[in-house]
C-alpha positions as CSV (number, residue, x, y, z in Angstrom):
1,M,20.8,-85.1,81.0
2,V,22.2,-88.8,81.0
3,A,25.7,-87.4,80.9
4,L,24.5,-85.4,84.0
5,W,23.4,-88.5,85.8
6,L,26.2,-90.6,85.1
7,A,28.9,-88.0,86.2
8,D,27.1,-87.1,89.2
9,S,27.1,-91.0,90.1
10,Y,30.8,-91.4,89.3
11,L,31.7,-88.5,91.5
12,D,29.3,-89.9,94.3
13,S,30.9,-93.4,94.2
14,L,34.5,-92.0,94.3
15,S,33.4,-90.2,97.6
16,G,31.1,-92.6,99.1
17,T,30.7,-96.3,100.0
18,G,28.8,-97.9,97.5
19,S,29.5,-98.9,94.0
20,L,29.1,-97.1,90.8
21,R,26.3,-99.4,89.6
22,Q,24.7,-98.7,93.1
23,Y,24.9,-94.9,92.8
24,I,23.5,-95.2,89.2
25,F,20.3,-97.4,89.6
26,H,19.8,-97.0,93.4
27,P,20.8,-93.3,94.3
28,A,19.9,-91.9,97.5
29,V,16.9,-89.7,97.7
30,S,18.8,-86.7,98.2
31,D,21.1,-87.4,95.2
32,V,17.7,-88.0,93.1
33,L,16.1,-84.7,94.3
34,H,19.6,-83.0,93.4
35,R,20.0,-84.9,90.1
36,V,16.3,-84.1,89.3
37,Q,16.9,-80.4,90.3
38,S,19.7,-79.9,87.9
39,I,18.0,-81.6,85.0
40,I,15.0,-79.4,85.5
41,F,17.2,-76.5,85.4
42,I,19.0,-77.7,82.1
43,V,15.6,-78.4,80.5
44,V,14.6,-74.9,81.2
45,L,17.9,-73.6,79.9
46,I,17.5,-75.5,76.5
47,I,13.9,-74.2,76.2
48,Y,15.0,-70.7,77.0
49,V,17.8,-70.9,74.6
50,W,15.8,-72.5,72.0
51,R,13.2,-70.0,71.8
52,K,15.6,-67.3,71.8
53,S,17.2,-68.9,69.1
54,A,13.8,-69.2,67.4
55,Q,13.2,-65.6,67.8
56,R,16.4,-64.6,66.6
57,D,15.9,-66.6,63.4
58,S,12.6,-65.1,63.2
59,I,13.5,-61.5,63.6
60,A,16.4,-62.4,61.0
61,R,14.0,-63.8,58.4
62,S,11.7,-60.5,58.9
63,L,14.6,-58.2,58.7
64,D,15.9,-60.0,55.5
65,A,12.3,-59.9,54.1
66,A,12.1,-55.9,55.0
67,L,15.5,-55.1,53.7
68,E,14.4,-57.1,50.3
69,E,11.1,-55.3,50.5
70,L,13.2,-51.9,51.1
71,V,15.5,-52.7,48.1
72,K,12.4,-53.6,45.9
73,E,10.7,-50.3,47.1
74,R,13.9,-48.4,46.5
75,N,14.5,-49.4,43.0
76,R,10.8,-48.9,42.2
77,F,11.0,-45.4,43.7
78,A,14.4,-45.0,41.6
79,G,12.7,-46.2,38.4
80,L,9.6,-43.9,39.0
81,L,11.8,-41.3,39.4
82,A,13.9,-42.3,36.6
83,G,10.8,-42.3,34.1
84,I,9.9,-38.7,35.2
85,P,10.8,-36.1,32.5
86,D,11.2,-33.1,35.2
87,A,14.5,-32.8,36.9
88,V,13.9,-34.3,40.2
89,T,16.2,-34.0,43.1
90,L,16.2,-35.1,47.0
91,Q,17.9,-32.7,49.5
92,T,18.4,-32.6,53.1
93,V,16.9,-29.7,55.4
94,D,20.2,-28.2,54.8
95,L,19.6,-28.3,51.1
96,K,22.3,-31.0,50.4
97,I,21.4,-33.1,47.4
98,I,21.3,-36.8,48.0
99,Y,19.7,-37.9,45.0
100,Q,19.2,-36.7,41.3
101,N,16.9,-38.4,38.9
102,P,18.6,-38.9,35.3
103,S,16.8,-35.9,34.0
104,S,18.4,-33.8,36.7
105,V,22.1,-35.3,36.0
106,A,21.2,-34.9,32.4
107,A,20.2,-31.1,32.6
108,M,22.5,-29.7,35.6
109,G,25.1,-32.5,35.7
110,E,26.1,-34.8,38.7
111,H,26.1,-32.8,42.0
112,S,25.2,-35.5,44.5
113,G,26.6,-34.5,48.0
114,E,26.9,-30.9,47.0
115,Y,24.7,-27.9,48.4
116,C,22.1,-27.0,46.0
117,Y,22.9,-23.2,45.8
118,A,26.5,-24.0,45.6
119,A,26.1,-26.4,42.6
120,Y,23.3,-24.7,40.8
121,H,23.9,-20.9,41.6
122,D,27.4,-20.6,42.8
123,R,26.2,-19.0,46.0
124,T,27.4,-19.6,49.7
125,S,23.9,-19.4,51.2
126,P,20.5,-20.6,50.3
127,C,18.7,-18.4,47.5
128,P,16.2,-15.5,49.1
129,D,13.2,-17.0,47.2
130,C,14.1,-20.8,47.7
131,A,10.7,-22.7,47.3
132,L,12.1,-25.6,49.1
133,V,13.3,-23.6,52.0
134,Q,9.6,-22.2,52.3
135,S,8.4,-25.7,52.5
136,F,10.7,-26.5,55.3
137,K,9.2,-23.7,57.1
138,D,5.5,-24.1,56.7
139,G,5.3,-27.8,55.6
140,Q,3.7,-26.9,52.3
141,L,3.9,-27.4,48.7
142,H,5.3,-24.6,46.9
143,K,5.6,-23.3,43.5
144,L,8.1,-20.6,42.2
145,V,8.7,-19.4,38.4
146,R,12.3,-18.0,37.5
147,Q,13.9,-17.0,34.6
148,N,17.5,-18.5,34.4
149,T,20.2,-18.6,31.6
150,V,21.3,-21.7,30.2
151,H,23.9,-22.1,27.5
152,G,23.4,-18.5,27.1
153,Q,19.8,-18.6,26.4
154,D,16.9,-17.3,28.7
155,R,14.8,-20.3,29.7
156,C,11.9,-20.0,32.0
157,F,11.7,-22.8,34.6
158,E,9.1,-24.0,37.2
159,F,10.1,-25.4,40.5
160,L,7.7,-27.4,42.7
161,T,8.7,-28.3,46.3
162,A,7.4,-30.6,49.0
163,P,8.8,-31.8,52.5
164,L,9.7,-35.5,53.4
165,R,8.6,-36.7,56.8
166,D,9.7,-39.7,59.0
167,S,7.3,-41.8,60.9
168,S,7.2,-39.4,63.5
169,G,6.1,-36.5,61.3
170,A,9.4,-34.7,61.6
171,I,10.7,-32.9,58.2
172,V,13.9,-34.6,57.6
173,G,14.5,-33.4,53.7
174,G,12.4,-32.4,50.7
175,V,11.8,-33.3,47.2
176,E,12.3,-30.4,44.3
177,S,11.0,-31.0,40.9
178,V,12.0,-28.4,38.0
179,R,10.6,-28.2,34.7
180,D,11.3,-26.2,31.7
181,I,8.2,-24.2,30.8
182,T,9.7,-21.9,28.2
183,E,8.0,-23.1,25.2
184,H,4.7,-23.6,27.2
185,R,5.1,-20.1,28.2
186,R,5.7,-19.1,24.4
187,A,2.6,-21.0,23.5
188,E,0.6,-19.6,26.7
189,E,1.8,-16.0,25.3
190,L,0.9,-16.8,21.6
191,L,-2.7,-18.1,22.5
192,A,-3.2,-15.3,24.4
193,K,-2.4,-13.0,21.4
194,R,-4.6,-14.9,19.4
195,L,-7.1,-14.5,21.9
196,A,-6.7,-11.0,22.0
197,A,-6.9,-10.9,18.3
198,I,-9.9,-12.7,18.3
199,E,-11.6,-10.5,20.9
200,S,-10.6,-7.5,19.1
201,S,-12.0,-9.0,15.9
202,L,-14.9,-6.8,14.1
203,D,-16.4,-10.1,13.0
204,G,-18.1,-12.5,15.0
205,I,-16.3,-15.5,15.8
206,A,-17.7,-18.3,17.8
207,I,-17.4,-22.2,18.5
208,L,-20.1,-24.8,18.5
209,D,-20.2,-28.3,19.7
210,S,-21.4,-31.2,17.7
211,S,-25.2,-30.2,19.0
212,G,-24.7,-26.8,17.5
213,L,-24.4,-25.4,21.0
214,Y,-22.3,-22.1,21.8
215,T,-19.1,-23.2,23.8
216,Y,-17.2,-19.9,22.6
217,L,-18.0,-16.6,21.4
218,N,-16.3,-13.5,21.2
219,R,-17.6,-10.0,22.3
220,A,-18.3,-9.3,18.4
221,H,-20.3,-12.1,17.8
222,A,-22.4,-11.3,20.9
223,N,-22.8,-7.6,19.9
224,I,-23.8,-8.3,15.9
225,Y,-26.9,-9.9,17.3
226,G,-27.8,-7.6,20.0
227,Y,-26.5,-9.2,23.3
228,D,-24.4,-7.4,25.6
229,S,-22.2,-10.3,26.6
230,A,-20.9,-13.4,25.2
231,D,-22.0,-15.3,28.4
232,E,-25.7,-14.9,27.7
233,L,-25.3,-16.9,24.5
234,V,-22.8,-19.7,25.8
235,G,-24.8,-22.9,26.0
236,K,-27.6,-21.8,23.7
237,G,-28.1,-23.0,20.0
238,W,-27.5,-21.3,16.7
239,Q,-31.2,-21.8,15.7
240,D,-32.5,-19.3,18.3
241,L,-30.6,-16.5,16.5
242,Y,-32.5,-17.1,12.9
243,S,-36.1,-17.1,12.1
244,V,-37.8,-20.6,11.4
245,E,-38.1,-19.7,7.6
246,E,-34.2,-19.2,7.4
247,R,-33.4,-22.1,9.5
248,Q,-35.4,-24.3,7.0
249,R,-33.5,-22.5,4.0
250,L,-30.3,-22.8,5.7
251,E,-29.9,-26.3,7.0
252,P,-29.9,-28.1,3.7
253,L,-27.1,-25.9,2.3
254,I,-25.0,-26.1,5.4
255,Y,-25.6,-29.9,5.3
256,E,-24.5,-30.2,1.8
257,G,-21.6,-27.9,2.0
258,F,-20.0,-29.9,5.3
259,S,-20.8,-33.2,3.2
260,R,-18.9,-32.0,0.4
261,S,-15.9,-30.1,1.8
262,R,-16.6,-29.9,5.7
263,G,-17.3,-26.1,5.4
264,W,-19.8,-23.5,4.1
265,R,-20.0,-20.1,3.2
266,G,-22.7,-17.7,2.1
267,E,-25.1,-15.3,2.7
268,A,-28.0,-15.5,5.7
269,T,-30.4,-13.2,7.3
270,G,-29.9,-12.9,11.2
271,K,-32.2,-12.1,14.0
272,H,-31.2,-9.3,16.7
273,R,-32.2,-9.9,20.3
274,D,-35.1,-7.5,19.8
275,G,-36.5,-9.5,16.7
276,S,-35.4,-7.4,14.0
277,S,-33.4,-8.8,11.1
278,F,-30.0,-7.9,9.4
279,P,-28.1,-9.3,6.2
280,Q,-24.9,-11.3,7.1
281,E,-22.1,-13.3,5.7
282,V,-21.4,-16.4,7.2
283,S,-18.5,-18.8,7.3
284,L,-18.5,-22.3,8.8
285,T,-16.0,-25.0,8.9
286,M,-16.4,-28.4,10.5
287,L,-13.9,-29.5,13.2
288,D,-12.6,-33.2,13.8
289,D,-14.9,-33.6,16.7
290,G,-17.6,-32.4,15.0
291,G,-17.9,-28.9,16.3
292,I,-18.0,-25.8,14.0
293,I,-15.9,-22.7,13.5
294,C,-18.4,-20.1,12.8
295,V,-17.4,-16.5,11.7
296,V,-20.3,-13.8,11.0
297,R,-20.0,-10.4,9.5
298,D,-22.8,-7.7,9.5
299,T,-23.0,-6.4,5.9
300,S,-26.0,-4.0,6.9
301,E,-23.6,-1.0,6.5
302,R,-22.2,-2.7,3.1
303,K,-25.7,-3.4,1.8
304,R,-26.5,0.5,2.4
305,A,-23.1,1.6,0.9
306,E,-23.8,-0.6,-2.1
307,A,-27.3,1.0,-2.5
308,D,-25.9,4.3,-2.3
309,I,-23.3,3.4,-5.0
310,M,-25.9,2.5,-7.2
311,R,-27.9,5.5,-6.6
312,L,-24.6,7.2,-7.3
313,N,-23.7,5.4,-10.4
314,A,-27.0,6.2,-11.6
315,R,-26.4,9.8,-11.1
316,L,-23.1,9.7,-12.5
317,V,-24.4,8.0,-15.6
318,H,-27.1,10.8,-15.6
319,K,-24.1,13.4,-15.3
320,S,-22.1,11.5,-18.0
321,Q,-25.1,11.6,-20.6
322,I,-25.2,15.5,-19.7
323,L,-21.5,15.6,-20.1
324,Q,-21.4,13.9,-23.4
325,A,-24.3,15.9,-24.8
326,A,-22.1,19.2,-23.4
327,N,-19.0,17.7,-25.3
328,R,-21.3,17.2,-28.4
329,D,-22.3,21.0,-28.1
330,L,-18.7,22.0,-27.6
331,E,-17.8,20.1,-30.7
332,S,-20.2,21.8,-32.6
333,F,-19.2,25.2,-31.0
334,S,-15.9,24.6,-32.1
335,Y,-17.0,23.7,-35.7
336,S,-18.8,26.8,-35.8
337,L,-15.8,28.8,-34.5
338,S,-13.6,27.1,-37.2
339,H,-16.2,27.4,-39.9
340,D,-19.3,29.3,-39.5
341,L,-17.7,32.3,-37.4
342,R,-14.4,32.2,-39.5
343,S,-16.1,32.4,-43.0
344,P,-17.9,35.6,-42.5
345,L,-15.0,37.2,-40.6
346,T,-12.8,36.5,-43.4
347,A,-15.1,38.0,-45.8
348,M,-15.4,41.1,-43.7
349,Y,-11.7,41.1,-43.4
350,S,-11.1,41.0,-47.2
351,A,-13.6,43.5,-47.9
352,A,-12.3,46.1,-45.4
353,Q,-8.8,45.3,-46.6
354,T,-9.9,45.8,-50.2
355,L,-11.6,49.1,-49.3
356,D,-8.5,50.5,-47.7
357,D,-6.4,49.6,-50.8
358,L,-8.9,50.8,-53.3
359,Y,-10.2,53.9,-51.7
360,R,-8.0,55.0,-48.9
361,P,-6.9,58.3,-50.8
362,Q,-10.8,59.2,-50.8
363,F,-11.3,58.7,-47.2
364,D,-10.9,61.6,-44.7
365,E,-9.1,60.9,-41.4
366,I,-12.3,59.5,-39.8
367,G,-12.9,57.1,-42.6
368,N,-9.4,55.7,-42.3
369,T,-9.6,55.1,-38.7
370,L,-12.8,53.4,-39.1
371,V,-11.4,50.9,-41.5
372,E,-8.6,50.4,-39.3
373,T,-10.8,49.5,-36.5
374,I,-12.7,47.2,-38.7
375,L,-9.1,45.3,-39.6
376,N,-7.8,45.6,-36.1
377,S,-11.3,43.9,-34.8
378,C,-11.1,41.2,-37.2
379,E,-7.6,40.5,-36.3
380,K,-8.6,40.4,-32.6
381,M,-11.6,38.0,-33.4
382,E,-9.3,35.9,-35.4
383,A,-7.0,35.8,-32.5
384,L,-9.9,34.9,-29.9
385,I,-11.2,32.1,-32.5
386,E,-7.9,30.7,-32.7
387,S,-7.4,30.8,-28.7
388,M,-10.7,29.1,-28.1
389,L,-10.2,26.3,-30.6
390,V,-6.7,25.8,-28.6
391,L,-8.3,25.3,-25.2
392,S,-11.1,23.0,-27.0
393,R,-8.2,21.1,-28.5
394,I,-6.4,20.8,-25.0
395,T,-9.4,19.4,-23.4
396,K,-10.3,16.6,-25.7
397,S,-6.6,15.6,-26.8
398,D,-5.1,12.3,-25.5
399,L,-2.0,12.6,-23.2
400,K,1.2,10.6,-24.6
401,Y,3.5,10.6,-21.6
402,Q,7.2,10.5,-21.8
403,E,10.5,11.9,-20.4
404,V,10.8,15.4,-21.5
405,D,13.7,17.8,-21.4
406,L,12.2,21.0,-20.1
407,S,15.4,22.8,-20.0
408,E,16.2,22.3,-23.7
409,L,12.5,23.1,-24.6
410,A,12.6,26.5,-22.8
411,Q,15.8,27.4,-24.3
412,T,14.1,26.2,-27.7
413,I,11.3,28.8,-26.8
414,A,13.2,31.5,-25.5
415,L,15.0,31.8,-28.7
416,E,12.4,31.9,-31.0
417,L,10.9,34.6,-28.3
418,A,14.2,36.6,-29.0
419,Q,13.9,36.4,-32.7
420,R,10.6,37.8,-32.8
421,N,11.7,40.6,-30.6
422,L,14.7,41.8,-31.8
423,E,14.0,45.3,-30.7
424,T,13.8,44.6,-27.1
425,P,16.7,42.1,-26.0
426,V,15.6,40.0,-22.7
427,A,18.2,38.5,-20.6
428,F,17.3,34.8,-20.3
429,S,18.7,32.4,-17.8
430,C,17.6,28.7,-17.5
431,E,18.8,26.0,-15.1
432,E,20.2,23.1,-16.8
433,G,19.1,19.4,-16.8
434,L,15.5,20.0,-15.7
435,T,13.2,17.1,-17.0
436,A,9.8,15.8,-16.0
437,W,7.0,13.0,-17.1
438,C,4.5,14.9,-19.2
439,D,3.0,15.0,-22.6
440,P,5.6,17.1,-24.8
441,S,3.1,18.7,-27.1
442,L,1.1,20.3,-24.2
443,T,4.2,20.9,-22.3
444,R,5.3,23.2,-25.1
445,I,2.2,25.1,-25.2
446,L,2.5,25.5,-21.3
447,L,5.9,27.1,-21.7
448,E,5.1,29.0,-24.8
449,N,2.4,30.9,-22.7
450,L,4.3,31.4,-19.6
451,L,7.4,32.5,-21.2
452,G,5.6,34.4,-23.8
453,N,3.8,36.2,-21.0
454,A,6.9,36.8,-19.1
455,W,8.7,38.3,-22.2
456,K,5.9,40.6,-22.9
457,Y,5.6,42.2,-19.2
458,A,9.2,42.4,-18.9
459,S,9.8,44.3,-22.3
460,Q,9.0,47.7,-20.6
461,K,11.8,47.4,-18.0
462,E,15.4,48.9,-18.8
463,H,17.1,45.7,-18.2
464,P,14.1,42.9,-18.7
465,E,15.1,39.4,-17.2
466,V,13.2,36.1,-17.6
467,R,14.3,33.1,-15.7
468,F,13.3,29.4,-15.6
469,G,14.5,27.1,-12.8
470,C,13.3,24.7,-10.5
471,R,12.9,24.6,-6.5
472,E,12.0,22.0,-4.0
473,E,9.2,22.7,-1.3
474,E,8.1,20.2,1.3
475,G,9.6,17.4,-0.9
476,K,7.8,18.4,-3.9
477,R,9.6,19.9,-7.3
478,W,8.2,22.8,-8.8
479,F,9.3,24.2,-11.8
480,F,9.1,28.4,-12.1
481,V,9.1,30.9,-14.9
482,G,9.9,34.3,-13.3
483,D,10.3,37.9,-14.5
484,N,11.0,41.3,-13.3
485,G,8.4,43.0,-15.2
486,I,5.2,44.8,-14.4
487,G,3.8,42.1,-11.8
488,F,0.4,42.1,-10.7
489,D,-1.5,42.3,-7.3
490,Q,-1.4,39.0,-5.2
491,Q,-5.1,39.3,-4.3
492,E,-5.8,38.7,-8.1
493,A,-3.7,35.4,-8.3
494,E,-6.7,33.4,-8.6
495,I,-8.5,35.5,-11.1
496,I,-5.7,35.9,-13.9
497,F,-6.0,32.0,-14.3
498,K,-9.8,32.3,-15.5
499,P,-10.3,32.7,-19.3
500,F,-10.5,36.3,-20.6
501,Q,-9.7,37.6,-17.0
502,R,-6.7,39.8,-16.6
503,S,-5.0,41.7,-14.0
504,S,-5.4,45.5,-13.5
505,S,-1.8,46.0,-14.2
506,A,-1.9,44.2,-17.8
507,T,-4.9,46.1,-19.2
508,H,-2.9,48.1,-21.6
509,F,-0.8,45.3,-22.7
510,P,-1.7,43.3,-25.9
511,G,-3.6,40.1,-25.4
512,I,-7.1,38.3,-24.8
513,G,-6.3,36.9,-21.2
514,I,-6.4,33.2,-22.6
515,G,-2.7,32.2,-22.0
516,L,-3.0,31.5,-18.5
517,G,-6.3,29.9,-18.4
518,T,-4.9,27.6,-21.2
519,A,-1.6,26.9,-18.8
520,Q,-4.0,25.9,-16.0
521,R,-5.9,23.4,-18.1
522,I,-2.6,21.8,-19.2
523,V,-1.5,21.5,-15.9
524,D,-4.7,20.2,-14.8
525,R,-4.7,17.5,-17.3
526,H,-1.5,16.4,-15.9
527,A,-3.0,16.2,-12.4
528,G,-0.5,18.5,-11.2
529,V,-0.7,22.2,-9.5
530,I,0.1,25.7,-11.0
531,R,0.1,28.8,-8.6
532,A,1.2,32.7,-9.3
533,Q,3.4,34.9,-7.1
534,G,3.7,38.6,-7.7
535,E,4.1,42.4,-6.6
536,V,3.1,45.1,-8.7
537,G,6.2,46.6,-10.7
538,V,8.4,44.2,-9.0
539,G,7.7,41.0,-11.5
540,A,5.7,37.8,-11.3
541,T,6.7,34.0,-10.7
542,F,4.4,31.2,-12.1
543,L,5.1,27.8,-10.7
544,F,3.8,24.2,-11.5
545,S,4.2,20.8,-10.7
546,F,3.8,17.6,-12.5
547,P,3.1,14.0,-10.4
548,D,6.1,11.7,-10.1
549,P,6.6,9.4,-13.3
550,P,5.2,5.8,-12.0
551,A,7.7,3.3,-10.7
552,T,7.5,1.1,-13.8
553,S,7.8,3.5,-16.4
């Protein structure tokens, strides 16, 4: 402003009549007004410029502060996303990736600037079920669970999406969070299976809190106590299911068990909903938080079964005593057969034999017939006694199992039969290599009876044949002795195994009907099976099987 005053005074002195001093200190009124007007304009201009400069500096400082805060916020947001274990991406509305947190980069690789569907799914357009597209459409949060193959393994992923809006509320992008929930799904499936197993258990299973109140129980637990639903017991105490006397008995035992081993197991008497009592087994285990796992089993059926078993055992003991008495009677009978009956029989036979030797010339035909009848009857009686003694020995003898060569044994017996029946040659065939796990002594008696019968009943044929072999039926081995003899009616297949019972076609053959009964008893002692097949005039086949030898034989 001073420079303006001096410059204007200098210009006026050049064009006017006064001196420079006069124009500086004593200007005309019009010059003063002009100069003041210019000074006012300059002041106003300075003030305006100063204010604009001050505003600019304030705006610059605010902008710098905002930028600094924005950087801090961005770093804070990036740090927050970096600390999230899920794979997080920020995407534009056209699904272009503009940010990936470290978890996303580690799991999927660096794909910033690429389209999501192209980077992750090798597609040229968005996925039909894309959750982020749905969020863009309705502005809501969306969740999608999808199976993907990663490094050759099927994994389960959960996608969470949400839209991002600007200050006006318009959607400008979206955030997508991807979480691998494979292990979580497997844990859920395992938990579901365990819960299903608990629910299907016949035992009652429950969880109680530290106050003794039910927080969970399966259906069986409720049913054991007579309740239709488990919800009826949730929140109730275990004391409601026992009488006062039973609670007073159980509580000291339970507390002692918990203090010693954090568990207790024993028997108790529970109370049904209708007030009736029932026996039970209880197993309690204390949890770390003071809760209790309780397993209850209703033992009513077992108690009744035990009582039935005790009664059955008592009857078995009684029958065993009767059987022992019968065995003693049988032993006495066997002793009578071998001594008391044989002695007079021997005397009778000797007397008849002497009578025949000394007085045969003096007897007429009737007398000789009577003496022969006595001798034949004595011989039959002796054979009958011997057969009954054999049956007795078979019933009482101890079995001594071993691997027996049945083919060799059958051939030996057949050779003996052929030597005793030289007048009637029989064609005998035997399959080689047949063995069985059995008692050798009793098995020899078995084959002697079966082969002896076959030899006897085939002897009347013009070309008698006897065979020994093995066949398999329904995975079971059956040894057989067959012949082409007189056979028998199949309706008599059960009768012929009874002692002293013979088929109608065998009545004119010698014998007392004890051989097949002996064979059946031997097979029964081995826990085996014997059966017969026959046809009158065609022949008979007797089949028997022994159980397989034990695995540790």
